[in-house]
N, C-alpha and C positions, 0 to 999 in steps of 0.2 A: 285372929291375929296370932302369928307365931313369934315367940319371944326371941330376944337377941341371941346371936351365936347359936341359933338352932339349925337343924338340918332338915331340909325339905326332901322327902323321898316319895316319889309318885310312880305308881305302877299302872300301866294301861295294857290290858290283854285283849288282842283283836279277835273278833269272832267271825270275821270274813276277810277276804283277800281283795285288796284294791291295788291297781297298778299306779295310781297317782292320787295322792291326798295331801292335805295341808294341815299344819298345826297352827292355831292362833292362840297365843298366850297373852293375856291382858294383865298388865302390872298396875298396881295402884300406888306404889311408893318408889321403890328403887330399881328393881331388876326385872328383866324378862329373858327367857332362855330361847335363843333362836338359831342355834347351830348344833350339829350332831357329829358325834364320832362313831366309828364302827362298833365301839363297845356299847353304844346306845345311851351313854351318859351325855347330858347337855351341860356345858359350862356357862357360867353367868357372864353375860355381856350387857353393856349399856343399851337401853332402849334407843331405837333409831329415832332421830329427830329431837332427842332430849338435849337441853342446854347442858354443856359439859362443865359449867362452873360448879365448883364444890365437889366434883368427883375426883377422888384420889384413891390410889391403891396403896394400902398399908399391909404388907406381909400377906398378901392374898385375900385381904378383906376390902370391903367397899365402904366409903363414908357417904351417907345419904346426902341428897341435894338439900338445899336450904328451903325448898318449897315442895309441895306435894305434886306428884306426877300422876295423871289419870288418863285412861283410855288410849294407851299406846299399844301397838301391836307389831309383831314381826312374824314372818312366814317361813316355815320349814317345809321343803318339798322333798319327798322321798319315794322311791319305788321298790324299796328293799324289804319293807315290813311284811311279814307273812303270819299265818295262823300260829299262835303259840308264843310269839316273840313279845318281849316286854319293852315298853318305852319308859325310861327312868329320868327323873329330874333330881339332881343333887346340888345343894348349895351350902356353902359354909360362910359365915360372916354375919353381917348385920341382918336384921329381920326383914323379911319380904312377905308381903301378902299377895298370894295368887288368887285373884277373884274369879277368873273364868278361863277355861281351856276349851277350845273348839277344834275338832278334827273333822275335816270334810274333804271331798274330792270333786272334780269337775266331771260332768258326763254330758253326752249328746242325748237329748230326750227322744223318746220313741216318736216316729214321724210317719205320716201317711200322705204321700205326695204322688200325684199322677199315676194312680192305680197300683202304687208300690208301698209296702209296709217295711219300715226299718225299726229294729229293736232299740231299746234304751242301751246306750253303749258308753262305757267308761272312757273318758278322754285320755289320749296317750300322753306320756311325759314330754315327748318331742314330736315336732312335725305334725303328722296326721295318721289316721288309721283307716284303711279301706274296709268298708262294711258292705256285705251282700244283703240285699233285701229280698222280699218275697212278694209275688203278685197277689192282689186281692182276688176274691172269688170271681170266677168266670173270666179271668184274665190269664195270659200266658206270655212267657218271655223265651225267646230262642237262646239267649245268653243271660246270665244272672245280672240284674240291675245292681248298680253300686252307688255308694254315697261316701264321702270322706268326712270323718269326724276329726275336728281340730282340738288342740290342747285346751282351748278356751271353752270347749263344750258346744261349739256351733258347727252345723253341717255346711258343706259346700261341695261344688262340682258334682251335681247329680247327673247321672247318665240314665236317661229314660229308656226302658226296654220293654215294659209290660204293655201288652195290647189286648183288647177285648177279643174273645174267641168268636168264631163264626156263629152267627145267630144272635150276637149281643152287640150293643153299641155303647159308647161312653156317654154318660149323662150324670151330672152332679157328682163327679169323682167316683162313680160306680160304673160297673158294666151291667146294663139292664137288657132284658129280653127285647128282641125286635117285636113290635106290635103285630097284631093280626093283619094279614095281607101286605106285610113287609118282609124283607129278607136281607141277610148279609152273608155272603158266600165265604169270605176269607178272614183270616186273623188280621186285626187292625183296629184303628180307632175312628174309621169312617162311619158315617151315619148309615142306618139301614135304608135300603132302597124299596120303593113301592113295587109291588108285583107287576110284571109286564102284562100286556093286554091278554085277556082270555085265560088268566091264571089266578090262583089264590093260595093262601098259606095260613097256617096256625102261628101262634107265638113262637119265638126263638127259632125261626126257620132259617135253614141254610139256603134253600131255594123254594120256588113257588111251583106247585103242581098245576098242570094244564087242566082246565075244566073239561067236563064230559063232552066228547065230540071234537076236541081239539088236541093238538100234539105239537111236539118239537122233533126235529131230526136229531140223530146222534151227534152230528157235528155242530149243532146250535149251542150257544152258551145259555146260561140261565137268565141272562138279561134280554134274550130275544123273545118277541111276542109269540104266543102259541097260535097256530093257524088251523083252519078247518078245511073241509073238502071244498074244492073250487067249484064255482057255479057252472051250470051248463052253458056252453057257447050258444049265442043267439044268432039268428039270421043265417043259418047254415043252409047253403043251397048248392046245387050241382048243375052245370051247364055242359051239354054234350058238345064235343069238339071233334075235329077230324081224327078218327082213330082213338079217341079217348074222352075224358071228362075233366072239366075244371071245377074244383071245389073252392068255395069262398065262405067266410064267416067273420063275425066281429071279434076282435081280440079280447081276451079275458085279462082284466087288470091283475097286477101282482097283489099279494096280501100285504098287511101292515108291516110285515118284516122284510118286504121287498124280495121274496123268494122268486126265482126265475120260473117262468111258465113255458111249457111246451105242449104240443098237441099230438094225439095218437089217432090215426085214421085206420079204420077197419072196414073191410068189404063184407057186408052181411050176406050177399048172395053169390059170392065167389067160391069156387071149389078149392082153388089154390091161391091164397093171397097172404103175403107177409105184411103185418101191420107196419104202417109208415109213421115215422116221427118227424116233426118239423116244428120250428119256433115261429114260422111265418103264418099269418091268417089266410093262406091260400095254398092250393096244391093242384097240380095237373097230373093226372094218371093216364098213361098211354098204354097201348098194346091190348086194349080190351076188345072182346069179340063184338062185331056188329050184330044188329037185330037181337040184342040181349038186354034184359032188364037188370039194372044194378041199383043197390041201395047201400049207403055208407053210414058208418057210425063215427062220431067225433067226440073225443074226451079231452078236456083240459087237465093237465097234471103238473105237479111240481115235486119237490124232494119229499114232501110229506105223503105222497100217494102210497109208496111202499110201506111207510110206517103204519098207515091206516089198514093196509092189507094184512099186516101182522097181528092186528088186534084179534082178540078172541071173538068178538062180535064186531067185525069191521063195518064202518058206515058205507052206504051205497054210493058209488060214484055217479056223478051226473053226466049222462051221455046225451048227445044230440044226434038225431037221425034225419037223413035226407029223404025226400020223396023218391019214388022209383024213377030211374032214368033209363030210357031206351035209346041205345046207340044206333044210328043209321049205318047202312052199308058203307064201306070205305070206297071212296071214289078218287081216281087219279085225274088230275086236272091238267089241261093245257099240254097235250101231247103234240109236239111239232118238230119239224126238221130245222136244224140250225145251220147245217152245212151240206151242200149237195154238189157232187161232181158228176162227171159223165158215167161213172160206174160205182159210186159210193154215196152213202147217206149217213149223216149223224143225227140220231134221234134223241130228244130230251123231253122231260116233263117235270112238273113241280113236285118236290118231295113231300111226303106225308110226315107229320110229327110222330116220332117213334121209329122203331126199327122194324122194317117190313121187307119182304121179298116180293119182287115184281115179276109178273108173267108177261112176256112180250111175244106177240104173234105177228108174223110178216106175211102179207098177201101179195102175190104177183098175178096180175090179170084175173083177179077174183078167185084164185086158188091159193091154198095155204102153201107158202114157200118155205117158211122157217118158224120154229117154235122153241122158245128158250126162257130160262129164269135168270134173274140178275138181282143183286142187292144194290146196284147203282141206279141213279136216276138219269143216266146218259148211256147211249149205246151206239157204237159205230158199226156200220155194215159196209164191207168192201167186196170188190169183184162181182158186183151185181150185173146181171144180164139186162139187156134192153127190155123195157116193159113198163107197165103201170103198177106202182107199188102203193100199198096201204098198210098202216101199222095199228095194232090194237094193244093197249096196256091196261092191266088190272092187277090188283093185289092178289097174291097167291091165296086161293081158297075163296075169293070173292067172285061172284058172277058178273058184277057190273064192270063193263069194259069201256074205256075211253079210246077213241081212234083218231088218227090224223087224217088230214085231207090227202087225196090221191096225189102221188108224185110220179111223174113220167120221166123215165130214163131212156134216151134214144141213142146212147153211145157217144154223144157229144157233150162237151162241158156246159153245164147249166149254171146260171148265176141267180136264179130265182130262189126266194125263201118263202116257206109256207108257215104261217102262224095261226091259221084257222084250224079248229078242231071240232069234231062232232062226236056224239056218244050213241051207243046202241047196246043192246043186251045180246049175248051169244045164245 
């Protein structure tokens, strides 16, 4: 206890800098100091909430209350105190006992929220303060995450920015490695995905590697199943047709990724043959030489075929082979006259599949009258002399000739039509 008419002189030297702090002065009898001047001196003022009865001012002094005052406090807020400055309390007059002085400041505590760490931050004097945080391990933010620290020491308005890196997923407020045979390709908080079919991975993988004997195309994403060499087409057969051969087989199903399938046909016994590609399970090849043996190879391919070919040890492609096919000689059918006048005849026959040149021989009275080649399947003959005519047609280079029935021209208009035909060898 300090005696009457004593002076209280209190020095407080700060050892750190705070932007916002509070002074709590507890009085036990008469006075508490709760305001500041720029000089740093605090003038005596009545405690807030105290009964004013018995308080009188006499020449700058105070007369004590009639009863004891306990546990009263007032708050002084300042943001101007810095290192080396002094805080002084000066009082003249009746005795005062200062039982306790507390100096403290508000702060927002360190925080760990949604993969983001924020440091312990001194609360501002007014409004709020924007604080930038940092991402936890294996997390990343494209822009800094922020949190607002209020004057009361509480955080608010969190802006989430941190995401787990590729190969990591969010779990229990941490970024954890993707487990084996799982992957995550991009930055984000999505869960790791299971490896696609025919692939596997180690922990923290960004993608899954295809197993041995499987591959992806350069255009495939990492979520697409790895595919293998397509199976050999089954039931591959060849049927000889007029001037060619018809190939048929069962279609090959697409793989689990739905890659488009096409077929490549090669001629094994042809001297000059460009491989043919088709998406249909059948193909007709014309223009083949008669009385010749042919064998064809069939391969099912997709976009992965070229990928496998680029391997250091490429897998063997599955090829199907037809039995040997022997083509018969080309034969022209149904040679007949469709229009006959007294001195002209129109000759016609059924065309062969493919592009062929035809040889036409005209006989009059058993003697060769005319010999010519044509690409058409119809021929008109004009200004014919009277006589008995006969026509023979064959494919150029083929010995088999199909002939028409004899047609008699007598110089008069005839209205008969001949549709019968016979065949013979020259």
